[in-house]
C-alpha positions, 0 to 999 in steps of 0.5 A: 202103714201107708206113707202117702210119700208119691212124685209124679212127673211126666215122662217121654220114652218107651218102657217093657212089660209083657214082652211088649214096648209101649211109649211112657207118658209119666213116671211115678215115684212112691216110698211104701210098703212093697207089694211083691219084693220081700223087702218092708218099706221101699222106693216104687218105681212105676212107668206108665203110659196114661193113654192105655190100659193098666197093664202098660206098666213097668215097675220096681220096687228097691230098697231105700239104699238101691234107690239112693244107688241108683240116684246117685248113678242118675246124677253122674250119667246125665252129667256126662250126657250133659257134657256129651250134648254141649260137646256134640252141639259146639261141634255142630255149630263149629262144623256150619260156621265152616261151610257158611265161611267156605259158600261165603269164600265160593 
């Protein structure tokens, strides 16, 4: 039986399918029976470009436990990336202030 569980989000990035990279415009997350994996119901991740033919799709079918592990890994990586981005922004701001002070003193 189909679950009709589907979530679609805008996406910005690149994906590779059939040996070719393509721009991603959307990500689709669904929970339904597997189409390719020899499993029952799975979380399916699709990365697509709606402006390209249907072949412009990179897909993964994961067990629910594997999807949960991926979710946890994504949360951790995103939290660490946000710290890195904040540190980088602070470093740039500090450098800009130092350059402005040096120009003002000259």
